[in-house]
C-alpha positions, -999 to 999 in steps of 0.1 A, spaced: 443 -288 624 476 -298 640 490 -265 628 460 -247 644 465 -265 677 500 -253 680 491 -217 670 461 -207 691 452 -209 727 422 -229 739 401 -226 707 412 -230 671 397 -226 637 380 -256 622 395 -267 589 371 -283 564 368 -290 527 393 -270 506 398 -242 531 432 -226 535 441 -217 571 432 -181 581 468 -174 588 477 -182 552 473 -145 543 503 -137 566 524 -168 559 521 -162 522 531 -125 525 560 -134 547 574 -159 523 564 -149 487 561 -120 464 552 -122 427 579 -118 401 580 -84 383 561 -93 351 532 -107 372 532 -78 396 531 -53 367 502 -72 351 483 -72 384 488 -35 388 477 -27 352 445 -49 357 435 -34 390 441 1 376 422 -6 344 391 -19 363 393 5 393 400 -22 419 412 -9 452 426 -34 478 400 -44 504 372 -25 485 360 -51 460 345 -86 461 361 -115 440 338 -142 425 355 -173 412 338 -202 392 357 -234 386 336 -242 355 356 -271 341 357 -292 373 345 -327 361 314 -330 383 286 -355 378 264 -328 363 291 -319 338 297 -356 330 260 -360 322 263 -332 296 298 -340 281 304 -376 292 331 -389 316 359 -390 291 352 -356 275 347 -338 307 380 -350 321 398 -341 289 381 -307 289 394 -301 324 429 -311 313 427 -287 284 427 -315 258 392 -309 244 376 -277 235 338 -275 241 316 -251 221 300 -226 245 264 -235 235 235 -257 243 233 -276 277 269 -269 284 265 -231 281 233 -233 302 251 -252 329 281 -229 334 260 -197 330 238 -209 358 269 -215 379 281 -180 371 247 -164 379 245 -181 413 281 -173 421 275 -136 414 244 -136 436 265 -151 465 292 -125 460 267 -96 458 251 -106 491 284 -104 509 288 -67 502 260 -53 480 278 -20 473 311 -36 462 323 -39 427 328 -75 417 360 -90 401 349 -121 382 373 -149 372 370 -185 360 389 -213 343 364 -208 314 373 -177 293 339 -182 275 320 -178 308 341 -148 318 334 -131 284 297 -139 287 295 -125 323 313 -93 313 294 -88 281 260 -95 295 261 -82 331 238 -111 342 207 -103 362 208 -116 397 181 -137 416 169 -109 439 158 -76 424 163 -62 389 195 -43 394 225 -54 374 257 -59 393 289 -40 383 311 -68 372 346 -65 358 370 -92 347 397 -100 322 378 -110 291 407 -110 266 420 -145 273 416 -175 251 426 -202 277 433 -206 314 459 -233 320 459 -254 352 493 -262 366 484 -299 366 478 -298 328 515 -300 319 518 -335 336 490 -349 314 499 -333 281 523 -353 260 543 -336 231 532 -302 243 558 -275 251 547 -253 280 561 -219 287 560 -206 322 544 -174 309 513 -196 300 506 -199 337 508 -162 346 470 -157 343 462 -182 371 487 -164 394 473 -130 385 437 -142 393 448 -157 426 466 -127 438 439 -103 428 414 -124 448 439 -122 477 434 -84 478 397 -86 480 374 -76 509 352 -106 502 354 -138 481 327 -161 467 341 -194 455 329 -229 447 345 -264 443 382 -270 442 409 -254 462 419 -225 439 391 -201 449 395 -212 485 432 -202 482 421 -167 471 398 -165 501 426 -177 524 449 -149 511 421 -125 520 420 -139 555 388 -159 552 371 -129 569 343 -125 543 335 -154 521 307 -174 506 308 -209 491 284 -211 461 287 -248 452 284 -280 471 314 -304 470 296 -325 444 294 -294 421 258 -285 425 250 -247 430 244 -237 466 220 -208 469 230 -179 491 228 -170 519 241 -203 533 262 -213 563 291 -229 544 313 -199 545 311 -194 582 343 -198 602 337 -223 629 360 -230 659 366 -261 681 382 -265 715 419 -277 715 426 -309 734 458 -328 741 449 -352 713 455 -324 688 491 -319 699 522 -337 687 536 -367 705 563 -348 724 536 -325 739 510 -350 749 517 -345 786 523 -308 785 498 -282 798 474 -266 774 483 -233 791 512 -227 767 531 -194 761 535 -175 729 502 -186 713 476 -164 695 444 -156 715 415 -181 711 401 -182 676 367 -166 673 337 -178 652 328 -156 623 292 -160 613 285 -141 581 250 -155 577 227 -163 605 200 -181 584 170 -187 606 158 -217 586 192 -234 586 205 -252 617 240 -240 626 264 -270 620 284 -284 648 321 -285 640 330 -322 637 363 -338 649 362 -367 624 374 -348 592 339 -346 578 325 -312 568 290 -319 579 272 -353 581 250 -344 552 277 -329 530 279 -346 496 314 -353 483 329 -355 517 365 -369 520 353 -391 549 340 -425 537 322 -447 562 328 -480 542 367 -478 542 393 -459 561 412 -456 594 380 -461 615 374 -495 600 409 -508 608 405 -522 643 373 -542 636 388 -557 604 422 -564 620 405 -582 649 387 -605 625 419 -619 610 436 -651 620 465 -647 645 493 -655 621 481 -627 597 478 -602 626 513 -611 637 526 -607 602 510 -573 597 525 -560 630 559 -574 620 555 -558 585 548 -525 601 578 -526 623 601 -535 594 589 -506 572 587 -481 601 622 -488 615 638 -490 580 658 -520 592 689 -525 570 684 -563 568 647 -561 557 640 -582 527 611 -577 503 588 -599 483 573 -578 455 541 -583 435 548 -565 402 528 -557 371 551 -542 345 544 -529 310 550 -562 292 533 -584 317 499 -600 313 485 -591 347 447 -592 342 423 -566 355 421 -549 389 404 -579 405 427 -605 389 457 -588 403 445 -588 439 425 -620 441 455 -640 452 467 -614 477 457 -636 507 479 -664 495 508 -640 488 505 -626 523 508 -662 536 538 -669 515 555 -637 525 549 -646 562 565 -680 557 597 -665 541 600 -635 565 598 -609 538 579 -577 536 552 -579 509 551 -549 486 532 -540 455 544 -522 424 524 -517 392 535 -496 362 508 -509 339 490 -487 333 495 -468 366 506 -476 401 481 -491 426 488 -461 448 473 -438 421 439 -453 433 444 -467 468 467 -457 496 479 -474 528 462 -466 561 482 -445 586 478 -472 612 480 -501 587 509 -514 567 528 -496 540 525 -520 511 543 -497 486 577 -509 473 607 -489 484 620 -461 462 653 -480 458 634 -509 442 614 -488 418 642 -464 407 673 -487 408 662 -523 405 631 -525 382 635 -522 345 599 -516 332 609 -523 296 613 -560 305 586 -584 318 587 -593 355 601 -628 347 631 -613 328 645 -588 353 683 -586 357 686 -570 391 667 -594 413 652 -630 410 617 -637 400 599 -669 412 570 -683 391 545 -707 406 526 -733 386 551 -730 357 554 -767 351 531 -790 331 516 -811 345 516 -789 376 523 -806 409 496 -803 437 493 -768 452 509 -779 485 540 -790 466 541 -758 446 538 -737 477 565 -756 497 589 -755 468 584 -717 465 590 -713 503 622 -733 501 635 -715 470 628 -680 484 643 -688 518 675 -698 500 677 -665 482 700 -639 498 688 -610 476 671 -580 492 643 -581 466 625 -610 450 593 -608 429 567 -636 425 538 -644 403 517 -673 389 524 -684 354 490 -670 344 458 -657 360 438 -689 354 412 -689 382 419 -726 391 454 -718 401 443 -689 423 415 -709 438 440 -737 448 464 -711 463 436 -695 483 426 -729 496 461 -731 512 454 -697 527 421 -710 541 438 -741 556 462 -719 574 434 -696 587 406 -718 598 403 -749 620 388 -782 609 364 -768 582 375 -743 556 356 -723 529 357 -737 493 373 -713 468 358 -717 433 356 -699 400 364 -661 404 355 -660 441 374 -638 465 381 -652 499 355 -642 526 383 -626 546 390 -602 517 366 -577 532 389 -574 562 422 -578 545 413 -550 521 402 -526 549 434 -532 568 456 -526 538 438 -500 516 416 -470 515 407 -450 483 425 -418 475 406 -386 484 393 -378 449 377 -413 446 364 -410 481 347 -378 472 332 -393 440 318 -423 460 303 -400 486 287 -378 460 273 -407 441 259 -424 471 243 -392 483 229 -385 448 215 -420 445 203 -424 481 225 -454 489 232 -462 525 259 -488 534 245 -523 539 210 -512 528 211 -518 491 218 -546 466 244 -543 439 239 -559 405 269 -560 381 268 -571 345 302 -578 327 287 -571 293 317 -570 271 332 -603 282 341 -622 250 319 -652 254 310 -677 226 276 -661 222 293 -627 218 316 -641 192 286 -655 172 270 -621 172 300 -600 162 329 -623 153 356 -638 174 383 -611 169 357 -584 170 344 -595 203 379 -594 218 385 -559 203 351 -549 218 362 -560 252 394 -539 249 372 -511 237 391 -509 204 358 -516 186 325 -499 195 292 -517 187 259 -499 183 234 -508 210 208 -525 188 197 -557 172 210 -591 185 237 -574 206 211 -554 225 188 -584 229 217 -605 242 227 -579 269 191 -573 279 185 -610 284 215 -611 307 205 -579 325 169 -590 331 181 -622 347 208 -604 367 182 -580 381 158 -608 390 187 -626 409 194 -594 428 158 -587 436 153 -622 450 182 -618 475 163 -589 492 131 -579 475 127 -546 492 163 -533 486 171 -505 462 194 -518 434 227 -502 424 234 -513 388 268 -511 372 283 -525 340 312 -522 317 287 -512 290 277 -476 294 251 -480 267 234 -507 287 234 -486 319 220 -456 301 193 -476 284 183 -492 317 180 -458 334 158 -445 306 136 -476 301 123 -491 334 123 -529 336 91 -546 348 95 -572 376 85 -606 362 54 -623 377 70 -655 387 57 -680 413 79 -665 441 49 -655 463 63 -619 465 37 -592 464 44 -562 441 22 -535 428 7 -541 394 32 -533 366 59 -527 392 94 -520 380 128 -525 396 139 -498 419 172 -492 401 198 -464 405 230 -460 385 256 -436 372 244 -430 336 267 -400 327 297 -420 316 309 -425 281 332 -455 288 344 -479 315 380 -487 310 395 -521 321 429 -519 337 443 -545 314 430 -530 281 421 -498 265 438 -465 256 442 -439 282 457 -404 288 452 -400 325 448 -422 356 415 -404 363 399 -424 335 400 -454 357 383 -437 387 348 -450 376 361 -486 378 373 -482 414 342 -462 423 319 -491 411 339 -517 429 340 -499 463 303 -491 461 296 -528 455 318 -534 486 293 -515 507 263 -535 496 240 -557 517 238 -582 488 256 -586 454 244 -602 422 273 -607 397 281 -628 367 313 -639 349 348 -625 355 363 -616 388 353 -579 390 318 -585 403 331 -613 425 355 -588 440 326 -565 450 309 -594 466 341 -603 485 344 -568 498 309 -572 513 319 -605 529 303 -629 504 274 -631 529 246 -625 505 253 -630 468 239 -645 437 257 -656 405 236 -649 374 258 -664 347 277 -696 342 315 -695 336 310 -699 298 286 -669 297 250 -682 295 226 -670 321 220 -690 353 184 -687 364 178 -678 401 175 -692 427 206 -713 421 233 -727 444 262 -710 427 264 -682 452 265 -706 482 294 -704 506 302 -741 509 328 -755 533 349 -787 534 370 -805 559 406 -795 560 429 -821 544 466 -827 540 463 -815 504 463 -778 517 480 -780 551 516 -769 550 524 -788 583 533 -758 605 498 -746 614 497 -736 651 472 -721 674 454 -689 666 434 -701 636 399 -689 633 370 -712 644 357 -737 618 342 -720 587 304 -722 586 283 -729 555 263 -697 546 234 -700 523 221 -671 502 192 -694 493 178 -687 527 171 -652 514 146 -668 490 123 -679 518 92 -698 506 98 -692 469 128 -715 466 128 -735 435 141 -771 432 178 -769 423 
């Protein structure tokens, strides 16, 4: 859009979804030409099939894109591996039916653009291409068969990204010729019909976007044609679209193209013409949008304002240091390397508030670097108006040796807190760490606790609380995340775009609206004593790492269903009328729950439900596995997307019911801990609800946690918040 604002006068094209700019057809031709072998192959193909430039329609189907629908058929893991070319799927059964329906709908969309045109069909599924060419599919409207041509002699279409995810596989550049050939043939079309992903949109862009149809929604579902999604919309140019050095210049600039014009291919009477949005969404109702209401740039100001003054001051200082690239800037790194025991996603970030406090006391820029199993920036990214928490390239490439644990690095010191037995009080531990780090002249220093025991992190977060609130402070206990985590997280992080799109597609599919649903999470694979009695001590640990799969039956099934029934009851009692989003690290449990409705128990809560009423539960039941960040085998960072998706959806809840472990507690923390229930005790047995374990208790500040330099600007005294108030008249004696 910035490019458009500097290229057109008054009105510019509106960029949305995967669209390439209309001028790409000319930019590309000014900069590139295919190498001779590809050019020769394109000429031979077009000659063989009678394709004349600007006289045919191209139809592209991205069949292997890992959508929710495909995951329901193949499973999460298999669909991702299928897309990466690691797994071959037989072209039969539900899978064949799914992709053939995509092809049939795509052809209908292409035919409607120019009914007399020959169609060039291409896909990343050679099986689908062969099926289309061999069967000349009947279209929706009429009985005529469409003249369809395509290259049906290929065995595989490789994606350029495959090479990065395929170990011990030698790729030849010739292997990628077919995708370039398909792209450039699309670029010579009169019209293009494409679906999800940016490849088909690139072909339409090379053809100038003058005649295109989009046959799939961003979440992968077929979009019947005619529809309005291929229309070229325009918006007015304002000074806010121009770069900083032109903010005060006149919009009446010389040398620009004439105002862009709308191109409405379909004027569908029953469809309201969409208004072009200026907030990076495609349309408000679009599924899979890259704009997420629960996290992102637009949440920054509100969350920043909710933080104590010392933390706001530190964030602003942090931003100046990283923006100005000051030579004397020193860093305090939170690292998780290959041989470290870092814990899961939540364990690694639960002490973040304390580390921010420590970094502010020693005048160092806090940065985060993980190499196990992937970097944090593979899942979350900094906000453009927030702080850049990523460690400098110099640190990653020249200082860190990932073959050694964090505590045994040779190029910079590592400071360990709580490494003595018996450990001194947390105030002493903190002051000693401040003194030691201040005395270090090194540009980089890394820090950690001796282990991830929740007592140590709770004590550290109490120091954070004492520096952030006046007089009374929240009590940190068990796996709890600090109440301010909802704001710290939204100031520092937003999900990467693929995860954002997944969350939007899921919430649209399941009918979830921020702050209007309850999340219930069950950490089913946690190796408790009861689990050890069912399957053996070592086996239960291997099961948690997903090295051992257990059939969902017998005592194991009964144990998980007992936990789940109680978890659902606890969630329902928080807000009886809320829809429940259920998530778990047991995909078997989630699938069973979605196929076997659970009746609401008839307890003495004085809540009126219809006879034989069941919980209103929604969930993602298409997955094969939920991988924990600390355990499990993996081939791609994408395999951890479901973990982040579940967490961030929990963070948009009105209420959260969670059990043991810190993952569910992280979800409750992202929603502010304002309405939560804890349905299991720390050792694993169920805790019946209502109980007081989800209460947000406060205590008077004491010298045990005050560092002695607390000034003005702390938040008002923390206030006791009771989730039990949600139980109204059906409160039990505690």
